[in-house]
Backbone as a chain_set.jsonl record, in Angstrom:
{"seq": "MFEPVSKYVRRGFIVLEESSRVEDAVRAMRENGYGSIIVTSGGRPVGILTERDVLYRVVAEGKDPKNTRIGEVMTTPLVTVTPETKVSEAIALMSSKGIRRLVVTCGEKIIGIISLMTLVGDSTGRAILLPEIEVEERVKCPYCGAVFGTVGELSRHIDRIHIGFGLLSDERLRH", "coords": {"N": [[-20.972, 1.135, 23.712], [-22.362, -0.587, 23.316], [-22.233, -2.057, 25.983], [-23.711, -2.993, 28.926], [-25.927, -1.112, 31.169], [-25.664, -1.608, 33.699], [-22.801, -1.609, 34.204], [-22.415, 1.26, 34.553], [-23.72, 1.954, 36.871], [-24.361, 3.686, 39.591], [-24.573, 2.973, 42.978], [-25.056, 4.156, 45.151], [-27.305, 5.724, 46.58], [-30.713, 8.335, 47.451], [-33.493, 7.946, 49.154], [-36.662, 9.104, 49.588], [-39.986, 9.503, 50.85], [-42.985, 11.222, 49.435], [-44.048, 13.232, 50.75], [-42.328, 14.209, 51.981], [-40.453, 16.917, 53.122], [-39.125, 19.674, 50.683], [-36.711, 20.934, 51.946], [-35.694, 18.999, 53.623], [-35.079, 17.057, 51.719], [-32.798, 18.603, 50.332], [-31.105, 19.04, 52.009], [-30.229, 16.532, 52.321], [-29.338, 15.574, 50.04], [-27.056, 17.496, 50.202], [-25.43, 16.432, 52.11], [-24.643, 13.964, 51.398], [-23.944, 14.173, 48.875], [-25.154, 14.36, 46.798], [-26.891, 14.796, 43.517], [-29.709, 14.334, 43.458], [-32.995, 12.674, 44.362], [-34.826, 9.819, 44.845], [-38.051, 9.507, 44.56], [-40.373, 7.798, 46.945], [-43.972, 6.752, 47.188], [-45.535, 5.247, 49.821], [-43.881, 3.634, 50.029], [-43.023, 2.763, 47.236], [-41.377, 3.329, 44.451], [-41.667, 6.482, 42.853], [-41.008, 8.71, 41.23], [-38.607, 11.388, 40.708], [-36.252, 13.415, 41.998], [-34.464, 16.331, 41.396], [-31.746, 18.53, 41.764], [-32.167, 20.776, 39.895], [-34.982, 20.477, 39.679], [-35.556, 21.596, 42.113], [-34.446, 23.919, 41.597], [-35.823, 25.263, 39.497], [-38.648, 24.461, 40.201], [-39.403, 25.406, 42.713], [-37.393, 27.341, 44.114], [-37.295, 29.163, 41.81], [-39.916, 29.743, 41.559], [-40.936, 30.993, 44.107], [-41.349, 29.192, 46.118], [-41.781, 28.125, 49.571], [-39.588, 26.376, 50.832], [-39.506, 24.851, 53.394], [-41.958, 24.15, 53.405], [-43.104, 23.326, 51.4], [-43.599, 19.927, 49.776], [-41.923, 17.546, 48.453], [-43.446, 15.771, 46.627], [-44.504, 17.511, 45.172], [-43.231, 18.587, 43.458], [-41.319, 17.04, 42.284], [-39.892, 14.997, 39.331], [-42.13, 13.152, 37.158], [-43.661, 10.864, 35.705], [-41.228, 8.192, 36.749], [-38.661, 7.078, 35.371], [-37.41, 4.178, 33.964], [-34.939, 1.663, 33.56], [-33.43, -1.629, 33.288], [-30.84, -3.409, 34.427], [-29.492, -4.977, 32.164], [-30.243, -3.003, 30.582], [-28.246, -1.467, 27.002], [-25.855, 0.686, 27.005], [-26.175, 2.575, 24.827], [-28.791, 2.523, 24.342], [-29.853, 3.497, 26.486], [-28.724, 6.527, 26.217], [-30.239, 7.164, 24.18], [-33.1, 7.06, 25.421], [-32.865, 9.042, 27.402], [-32.551, 11.163, 25.995], [-34.753, 11.12, 24.477], [-36.492, 11.115, 26.25], [-35.923, 13.84, 27.321], [-34.405, 14.09, 29.95], [-31.848, 13.649, 32.588], [-31.299, 11.811, 33.925], [-31.51, 8.433, 35.017], [-33.306, 5.402, 36.311], [-32.033, 2.629, 37.562], [-33.58, -0.62, 37.904], [-34.432, -3.67, 39.146], [-37.226, -5.63, 38.432], [-39.16, -4.35, 40.931], [-37.239, -4.183, 42.603], [-35.117, -1.52, 43.509], [-31.822, -0.992, 41.646], [-29.829, 1.418, 41.657], [-28.775, 4.397, 40.027], [-28.006, 6.099, 36.746], [-26.444, 8.255, 35.264], [-26.659, 10.383, 32.454], [-24.082, 11.898, 32.444], [-22.475, 10.589, 33.482], [-22.479, 8.307, 31.433], [-21.617, 9.86, 29.264], [-19.481, 11.038, 30.102], [-17.05, 13.309, 31.758], [-15.731, 15.97, 29.507], [-13.78, 17.206, 30.165], [-12.42, 16.298, 31.581], [-12.414, 13.093, 31.102], [-12.086, 10.395, 29.079], [-14.637, 10.064, 26.188], [-17.875, 7.767, 25.805], [-18.659, 6.853, 22.779], [-20.218, 6.077, 20.214], [-18.114, 3.825, 17.639], [-17.342, 4.838, 14.618], [-17.217, 4.152, 11.173], [-15.183, 5.421, 8.623], [-17.079, 6.28, 5.861], [-18.498, 7.344, 2.784], [-20.973, 8.443, 3.207], [-22.366, 9.196, 6.445], [-24.484, 7.498, 8.692], [-26.672, 9.106, 11.569], [-26.812, 7.051, 14.653], [-28.736, 7.016, 16.736], [-30.797, 8.59, 15.245], [-31.216, 8.025, 12.378], [-30.832, 10.072, 10.781], [-28.771, 11.012, 7.873], [-25.478, 12.023, 6.984], [-22.715, 13.659, 5.358], [-19.862, 13.655, 6.716], [-17.805, 12.374, 9.048], [-17.247, 14.075, 11.198], [-19.513, 16.125, 10.705], [-22.079, 14.433, 11.622], [-20.696, 14.273, 14.146], [-21.078, 16.751, 15.391], [-23.735, 16.979, 14.996], [-25.026, 14.936, 16.805], [-23.977, 15.46, 19.409], [-25.152, 18.218, 19.647], [-27.887, 17.909, 19.054], [-28.542, 15.043, 20.245], [-27.244, 14.833, 22.825], [-26.361, 17.579, 24.209], [-25.726, 20.793, 23.547], [-22.508, 21.088, 23.331], [-21.392, 19.722, 24.734], [-19.737, 17.432, 23.954], [-17.668, 19.081, 22.48], [-14.882, 21.291, 22.875], [-16.305, 23.571, 22.901], [-17.638, 24.61, 25.116], [-15.845, 25.457, 27.306], [-14.862, 27.461, 25.996], [-16.817, 29.439, 26.651]], "CA": [[-22.297, 1.668, 23.631], [-23.057, -1.595, 23.621], [-21.963, -2.388, 27.403], [-24.743, -3.092, 29.649], [-25.56, -0.209, 31.982], [-24.967, -2.036, 35.258], [-21.298, -1.451, 34.336], [-21.587, 2.31, 34.839], [-24.659, 2.349, 37.696], [-23.919, 3.986, 40.849], [-25.33, 2.179, 43.621], [-25.426, 4.819, 46.343], [-28.768, 6.926, 46.164], [-31.086, 8.69, 48.346], [-35.002, 7.453, 48.712], [-37.347, 9.837, 50.491], [-41.259, 9.676, 50.614], [-43.151, 12.197, 48.663], [-44.352, 13.612, 51.726], [-41.159, 14.818, 52.771], [-40.265, 18.533, 52.739], [-38.058, 19.9, 49.965], [-35.912, 21.456, 52.513], [-35.262, 17.798, 54.139], [-34.308, 16.868, 50.374], [-31.917, 19.75, 49.571], [-30.235, 19.205, 52.71], [-29.937, 14.894, 52.594], [-28.349, 15.629, 48.824], [-25.395, 18.032, 50.075], [-24.808, 16.018, 52.974], [-24.546, 13.062, 50.852], [-22.816, 14.675, 47.653], [-25.897, 14.021, 45.17], [-27.837, 15.613, 42.911], [-30.963, 13.706, 43.093], [-33.211, 11.799, 45.185], [-35.833, 8.773, 44.096], [-39.091, 9.745, 45.45], [-41.611, 6.87, 46.818], [-45.141, 6.774, 47.768], [-46.074, 4.106, 50.259], [-42.399, 2.464, 49.311], [-43.126, 2.237, 45.685], [-40.69, 4.583, 43.114], [-42.953, 7.232, 41.781], [-40.59, 10.184, 40.417], [-37.279, 11.741, 41.2], [-36.253, 15.212, 42.536], [-33.556, 16.838, 41.046], [-31.408, 19.873, 42.053], [-32.97, 21.402, 38.738], [-36.42, 20.463, 40.048], [-35.786, 22.739, 43.169], [-34.15, 25.651, 41.32], [-37.247, 25.748, 38.728], [-40.198, 24.441, 40.579], [-39.296, 25.821, 44.116], [-36.786, 28.888, 44.113], [-37.502, 30.088, 40.658], [-41.564, 30.19, 41.962], [-41.002, 31.49, 44.949], [-42.229, 28.395, 47.172], [-40.82, 27.907, 51.108], [-38.959, 24.738, 50.628], [-40.039, 24.363, 54.507], [-43.493, 24.143, 53.421], [-43.328, 22.365, 49.948], [-43.572, 18.618, 49.675], [-41.109, 16.68, 47.115], [-44.37, 15.178, 45.48], [-45.094, 18.595, 44.597], [-42.216, 19.451, 42.302], [-40.575, 15.746, 42.012], [-40.019, 14.94, 38.121], [-42.528, 11.856, 37.718], [-43.099, 9.382, 36.138], [-40.274, 7.972, 36.816], [-38.056, 6.923, 33.836], [-36.532, 2.976, 34.47], [-34.247, 0.684, 32.5], [-33.16, -2.304, 33.693], [-29.32, -3.702, 34.829], [-29.07, -5.351, 31.128], [-30.167, -2.281, 29.138], [-27.208, -1.218, 26.455], [-25.488, 2.042, 27.084], [-26.598, 3.124, 23.484], [-30.314, 2.365, 24.667], [-30.422, 4.452, 27.707], [-28.877, 7.465, 26.2], [-31.346, 7.095, 23.196], [-34.113, 7.04, 26.213], [-32.675, 10.132, 28.056], [-32.659, 12.293, 24.989], [-36.008, 11.331, 23.558], [-37.734, 11.93, 27.143], [-35.558, 15.049, 27.666], [-33.935, 13.926, 31.562], [-30.487, 13.439, 32.153], [-30.758, 10.412, 34.595], [-32.503, 7.133, 34.863], [-33.295, 4.645, 37.634], [-32.084, 1.332, 37.264], [-34.249, -1.394, 38.551], [-34.411, -5.0, 38.505], [-38.306, -6.148, 39.068], [-39.576, -3.834, 41.772], [-36.208, -3.469, 43.11], [-34.096, -0.021, 42.815], [-30.453, -0.742, 41.943], [-29.428, 2.201, 41.453], [-29.28, 5.713, 39.218], [-27.479, 5.837, 35.844], [-26.569, 9.672, 34.621], [-26.146, 10.972, 31.521], [-22.497, 12.571, 32.502], [-21.411, 9.134, 33.748], [-22.594, 7.664, 30.616], [-20.617, 10.495, 28.167], [-18.382, 11.452, 30.659], [-17.001, 14.781, 31.566], [-15.072, 16.142, 28.566], [-12.783, 17.856, 30.641], [-11.639, 14.966, 32.828], [-12.069, 12.08, 30.829], [-12.883, 9.979, 27.616], [-16.462, 9.998, 26.139], [-18.148, 6.655, 25.112], [-19.26, 7.128, 21.827], [-20.197, 4.52, 18.995], [-17.223, 3.801, 16.662], [-18.157, 4.759, 13.65], [-16.325, 3.956, 10.286], [-15.508, 6.895, 7.614], [-17.724, 6.165, 4.962], [-18.992, 8.159, 1.888], [-21.926, 9.03, 4.248], [-22.606, 7.892, 7.9], [-25.861, 7.417, 9.402], [-26.957, 8.618, 13.003], [-27.064, 5.753, 15.216], [-29.977, 7.486, 17.144], [-32.053, 9.141, 14.422], [-31.314, 7.625, 11.564], [-30.071, 11.083, 9.753], [-27.595, 10.966, 7.296], [-24.593, 13.336, 7.044], [-21.532, 13.423, 4.458], [-18.753, 13.266, 6.894], [-18.082, 11.989, 10.528], [-17.566, 15.396, 11.618], [-21.04, 16.5, 10.639], [-22.288, 13.534, 12.236], [-20.203, 14.268, 15.896], [-21.614, 17.834, 15.487], [-25.175, 16.451, 15.25], [-24.741, 14.356, 17.857], [-23.291, 16.602, 19.988], [-25.948, 19.295, 19.604], [-29.204, 17.109, 19.084], [-29.227, 13.818, 21.41], [-26.326, 14.95, 24.024], [-26.461, 18.767, 24.332], [-24.538, 21.512, 22.946], [-20.962, 21.762, 23.42], [-20.589, 18.619, 25.885], [-18.666, 16.756, 22.679], [-16.756, 19.574, 21.928], [-14.447, 22.405, 23.531], [-17.278, 24.869, 22.701], [-18.626, 24.913, 26.186], [-14.998, 25.358, 27.615], [-14.707, 28.86, 25.704], [-17.812, 30.563, 27.171]], "C": [[-22.927, 0.322, 23.508], [-23.148, -2.556, 25.057], [-23.431, -2.281, 27.89], [-24.581, -1.819, 30.701], [-24.898, -0.392, 33.62], [-23.239, -2.104, 35.411], [-21.396, 0.022, 35.029], [-22.919, 3.097, 36.223], [-24.068, 2.737, 39.217], [-24.97, 3.478, 41.827], [-25.587, 2.973, 44.993], [-26.525, 5.739, 45.731], [-29.607, 6.782, 47.745], [-32.347, 8.178, 48.499], [-35.644, 8.344, 49.938], [-39.207, 9.592, 49.911], [-41.906, 10.874, 50.203], [-43.5, 13.131, 49.377], [-43.432, 14.246, 52.424], [-40.788, 16.071, 52.549], [-39.154, 18.458, 51.701], [-36.711, 20.033, 50.766], [-34.872, 20.238, 53.193], [-34.473, 17.541, 52.691], [-32.987, 17.046, 50.314], [-31.028, 19.003, 50.833], [-30.152, 17.394, 52.76], [-28.841, 15.175, 51.087], [-26.967, 16.122, 49.127], [-25.05, 17.213, 50.977], [-24.054, 14.272, 52.424], [-23.713, 13.005, 49.218], [-23.796, 14.355, 46.752], [-26.576, 14.695, 44.886], [-29.183, 15.273, 42.757], [-31.818, 12.747, 44.043], [-34.605, 11.072, 44.638], [-36.807, 9.039, 45.346], [-40.449, 8.631, 45.324], [-42.68, 7.578, 47.041], [-45.367, 5.112, 48.048], [-44.866, 2.668, 49.476], [-42.229, 2.393, 48.062], [-42.129, 3.615, 44.922], [-42.058, 5.202, 42.732], [-42.401, 8.586, 40.818], [-39.239, 10.221, 40.888], [-37.001, 13.153, 41.057], [-34.87, 15.19, 42.262], [-33.026, 18.298, 41.653], [-32.095, 21.357, 41.243], [-34.627, 21.391, 39.352], [-36.201, 21.79, 41.141], [-35.018, 24.15, 42.843], [-35.057, 25.937, 40.896], [-38.578, 25.956, 39.353], [-40.315, 25.16, 42.047], [-38.558, 27.14, 43.828], [-37.572, 29.675, 43.071], [-39.403, 30.596, 40.779], [-41.805, 30.773, 42.907], [-41.564, 30.853, 46.031], [-41.333, 28.586, 48.794], [-40.386, 26.398, 50.779], [-39.12, 24.006, 52.197], [-41.515, 23.502, 54.248], [-43.975, 23.409, 52.216], [-42.548, 20.626, 50.541], [-42.916, 18.299, 48.464], [-41.866, 16.259, 46.326], [-44.582, 16.067, 44.829], [-44.508, 18.518, 43.267], [-41.51, 18.365, 41.82], [-40.7, 15.7, 40.103], [-41.101, 13.425, 38.036], [-43.263, 11.701, 36.183], [-41.889, 8.755, 36.017], [-39.734, 6.976, 35.749], [-37.1, 5.667, 34.663], [-36.091, 2.35, 33.481], [-33.592, -0.32, 33.875], [-31.425, -2.514, 33.579], [-28.536, -3.88, 33.214], [-29.064, -4.126, 30.063], [-29.153, -1.706, 28.628], [-27.287, 0.43, 26.689], [-26.215, 3.118, 25.668], [-28.232, 3.583, 24.023], [-30.63, 3.267, 25.542], [-29.95, 5.704, 27.209], [-29.878, 8.281, 25.048], [-32.643, 7.784, 24.25], [-34.218, 8.346, 26.746], [-32.75, 11.113, 27.054], [-34.144, 12.091, 24.132], [-36.94, 11.826, 24.865], [-37.354, 13.422, 27.853], [-35.023, 14.94, 29.6], [-32.629, 13.548, 31.122], [-30.154, 12.483, 33.31], [-32.286, 9.025, 34.591], [-32.434, 6.247, 36.186], [-33.093, 3.415, 36.953], [-32.891, 0.324, 38.112], [-34.351, -3.005, 37.939], [-36.377, -5.621, 39.463], [-38.516, -4.741, 39.837], [-38.027, -3.142, 42.767], [-34.828, -2.216, 42.323], [-32.563, -0.587, 43.156], [-29.832, 0.34, 42.138], [-29.258, 3.193, 40.422], [-27.981, 5.403, 38.144], [-27.414, 7.262, 35.054], [-26.05, 9.775, 32.926], [-24.242, 11.282, 31.199], [-21.976, 11.266, 32.548], [-21.525, 8.445, 32.454], [-21.198, 8.086, 29.403], [-19.562, 11.046, 28.987], [-18.258, 13.135, 30.482], [-15.766, 15.166, 30.616], [-13.737, 16.869, 28.729], [-12.065, 16.716, 31.187], [-11.473, 13.503, 31.937], [-12.627, 11.408, 29.173], [-14.296, 10.146, 27.647], [-16.559, 8.724, 25.287], [-18.929, 7.23, 24.061], [-19.101, 6.01, 20.621], [-18.983, 4.895, 17.672], [-17.748, 3.733, 15.355], [-17.099, 5.028, 12.161], [-16.482, 5.269, 8.975], [-15.685, 5.758, 6.381], [-18.076, 7.677, 4.053], [-20.052, 9.313, 2.687], [-22.393, 8.19, 5.102], [-24.109, 8.601, 8.281], [-25.581, 7.803, 10.669], [-27.482, 7.452, 13.84], [-28.547, 5.683, 16.215], [-31.107, 7.55, 16.83], [-32.394, 8.459, 13.221], [-30.879, 8.743, 10.353], [-28.914, 10.95, 9.208], [-26.344, 11.905, 6.926], [-23.227, 12.769, 6.211], [-20.579, 13.112, 5.01], [-18.967, 13.231, 8.838], [-18.122, 13.429, 11.411], [-18.624, 16.012, 11.808], [-21.632, 15.757, 11.393], [-21.986, 13.973, 13.794], [-21.16, 15.467, 16.047], [-23.353, 17.581, 15.508], [-25.703, 15.979, 16.309], [-24.866, 14.701, 18.999], [-24.565, 17.8, 20.483], [-27.672, 18.686, 19.708], [-29.557, 16.265, 20.302], [-28.33, 14.144, 22.494], [-26.631, 16.196, 24.668], [-25.272, 19.405, 23.497], [-23.347, 21.694, 24.065], [-20.448, 20.537, 24.557], [-19.923, 17.396, 25.101], [-17.616, 17.416, 22.508], [-16.06, 20.65, 23.146], [-15.444, 23.693, 23.699], [-17.739, 25.324, 24.393], [-17.381, 25.59, 27.325], [-14.476, 27.176, 27.564], [-15.524, 29.845, 26.043], [-17.437, 30.845, 28.503]], "O": [[-24.15, 0.264, 23.635], [-23.903, -3.516, 25.211], [-24.249, -1.563, 27.313], [-23.468, -1.46, 31.085], [-24.131, 0.245, 34.342], [-22.586, -2.502, 36.375], [-20.643, 0.214, 35.984], [-23.032, 4.297, 36.471], [-23.345, 1.957, 39.838], [-26.162, 3.548, 41.525], [-26.278, 2.452, 45.868], [-26.536, 6.312, 44.642], [-29.5, 5.975, 48.668], [-32.469, 7.627, 47.406], [-35.192, 8.289, 51.082], [-39.529, 9.536, 48.724], [-41.317, 11.844, 50.68], [-43.352, 14.21, 48.803], [-43.722, 14.833, 53.467], [-40.856, 16.306, 51.343], [-38.357, 17.52, 51.674], [-35.714, 19.407, 50.409], [-33.653, 20.368, 53.306], [-33.282, 17.842, 52.61], [-32.126, 16.168, 50.259], [-30.131, 18.284, 50.393], [-29.845, 17.185, 53.934], [-27.634, 14.952, 51.179], [-25.939, 15.619, 48.674], [-23.855, 17.024, 50.753], [-23.173, 13.644, 53.012], [-23.118, 12.085, 48.658], [-23.317, 13.988, 45.679], [-27.111, 15.41, 45.733], [-29.852, 15.897, 41.933], [-31.1, 11.892, 44.559], [-35.421, 11.764, 44.03], [-36.602, 8.904, 46.552], [-41.227, 8.473, 44.384], [-42.636, 8.805, 47.125], [-45.401, 4.155, 47.274], [-44.933, 1.595, 48.876], [-41.163, 1.905, 47.687], [-42.457, 4.795, 45.044], [-43.129, 4.678, 42.426], [-43.044, 9.251, 40.006], [-38.718, 9.239, 41.416], [-37.429, 13.906, 40.181], [-34.112, 14.323, 42.697], [-33.86, 19.139, 41.988], [-32.391, 22.464, 41.693], [-35.299, 22.422, 39.377], [-36.708, 22.884, 40.892], [-34.974, 25.159, 43.547], [-35.63, 26.861, 41.474], [-39.362, 26.902, 39.275], [-41.447, 25.444, 42.439], [-39.207, 28.027, 43.274], [-38.327, 30.613, 43.33], [-39.949, 31.541, 40.209], [-42.928, 31.276, 42.921], [-42.188, 31.492, 46.878], [-40.285, 29.225, 48.884], [-41.149, 25.473, 50.502], [-38.915, 22.798, 52.309], [-41.945, 22.495, 54.811], [-45.115, 22.959, 52.101], [-41.594, 20.299, 51.246], [-43.352, 18.783, 47.419], [-41.438, 16.177, 45.175], [-44.923, 15.781, 43.682], [-45.118, 18.41, 42.203], [-40.936, 18.632, 40.764], [-41.594, 16.373, 39.59], [-40.842, 12.571, 38.884], [-43.32, 12.763, 35.562], [-41.449, 8.832, 34.87], [-40.479, 6.09, 35.33], [-36.335, 5.885, 35.602], [-36.739, 2.378, 32.435], [-33.353, 0.053, 35.024], [-30.779, -1.866, 32.756], [-27.488, -3.316, 32.899], [-28.336, -4.043, 29.074], [-28.589, -1.103, 29.541], [-28.253, 1.19, 26.617], [-26.646, 4.264, 25.795], [-28.69, 4.725, 24.063], [-31.693, 3.876, 25.418], [-30.73, 6.537, 27.67], [-30.187, 9.472, 24.995], [-33.125, 8.876, 23.951], [-35.301, 8.93, 26.711], [-33.145, 12.176, 27.533], [-34.516, 12.878, 23.262], [-37.856, 12.641, 24.758], [-38.073, 14.045, 28.635], [-35.392, 15.825, 30.372], [-32.228, 13.245, 29.999], [-28.991, 12.311, 33.676], [-33.47, 8.944, 34.262], [-31.544, 6.424, 37.019], [-33.75, 3.077, 35.969], [-32.772, 0.592, 39.308], [-34.351, -3.412, 36.777], [-36.585, -5.88, 40.648], [-37.928, -3.834, 39.248], [-37.867, -2.07, 43.35], [-34.116, -2.128, 41.322], [-32.073, -0.688, 44.28], [-29.036, 0.21, 43.069], [-29.83, 2.68, 39.46], [-27.07, 4.65, 38.486], [-28.293, 7.456, 34.214], [-25.087, 9.176, 32.448], [-23.493, 11.026, 30.255], [-21.129, 10.857, 31.754], [-20.484, 7.828, 32.228], [-20.321, 7.388, 28.896], [-18.654, 11.586, 28.355], [-18.819, 13.93, 29.727], [-14.703, 14.647, 30.956], [-12.877, 17.099, 27.88], [-10.873, 16.544, 30.931], [-10.446, 12.842, 32.098], [-13.4, 11.946, 28.38], [-15.025, 10.313, 28.624], [-15.786, 8.453, 24.367], [-19.816, 8.04, 24.332], [-18.13, 5.338, 20.273], [-18.967, 5.905, 16.969], [-18.461, 2.815, 14.949], [-16.326, 5.985, 12.112], [-17.496, 5.83, 8.56], [-14.955, 4.834, 6.023], [-17.953, 8.813, 4.512], [-19.97, 10.54, 2.748], [-22.743, 7.018, 4.958], [-24.592, 9.729, 8.182], [-24.61, 7.297, 11.231], [-28.599, 6.986, 13.615], [-29.247, 4.688, 16.406], [-32.125, 7.097, 17.352], [-33.567, 8.25, 12.913], [-30.63, 8.383, 9.202], [-27.941, 10.764, 9.939], [-26.84, 12.84, 6.298], [-22.771, 11.64, 6.394], [-19.915, 12.285, 4.385], [-19.791, 13.751, 9.591], [-19.029, 13.705, 12.195], [-18.87, 16.497, 12.913], [-21.97, 16.473, 12.336], [-22.913, 14.023, 14.604], [-22.096, 15.282, 16.824], [-24.029, 18.277, 16.267], [-26.727, 16.45, 16.805], [-25.811, 14.319, 19.687], [-24.739, 18.104, 21.663], [-28.486, 19.171, 20.493], [-30.436, 16.497, 21.132], [-28.761, 13.536, 23.474], [-27.195, 16.07, 25.755], [-24.288, 18.877, 22.979], [-23.306, 22.218, 25.178], [-19.338, 20.499, 25.087], [-19.608, 16.401, 25.753], [-16.555, 16.809, 22.364], [-16.648, 20.805, 24.216], [-15.301, 24.605, 24.514], [-18.156, 26.457, 24.636], [-17.865, 26.252, 28.243], [-13.999, 27.896, 28.441], [-15.208, 31.019, 25.855], [-18.052, 31.691, 29.152]]}, "num_chains": 1, "name": "protein.A"}
């Protein structure tokens, strides 16, 4: 949790101008195996277009991806962190903003993308990065300061409130 995000950053990414068509963006995501595109205006990063943006803001609203520009449906403003940002800080930022990806920048230069899934892992395939918590009479949430009677209660709280229901447990495998 105290490691820098630079250890987990995905350096491969796609950049398109906000005037590009959604159809072209989706094609580029599919061809490259990415779930998002960094959107620029005049070469400067201004937003991000994710698969979810396309699904909710284009498909669900009946817009034509051939005639819709990515600048119309992207998520903006772009939330960024530096390579030195601690993993725990990145997770807390994503949680507070309700987002799943952060763009890692060094000054004006884009270094890559970090995702919540990269940081917490796929619970079915690998270990999950979580803070080590000593067993005490009462335990405190490292993200919001809430106090709990057991480590199990704290774990369920982090799972439901800060990460997303079922991500840290086997609950999502039962549904």
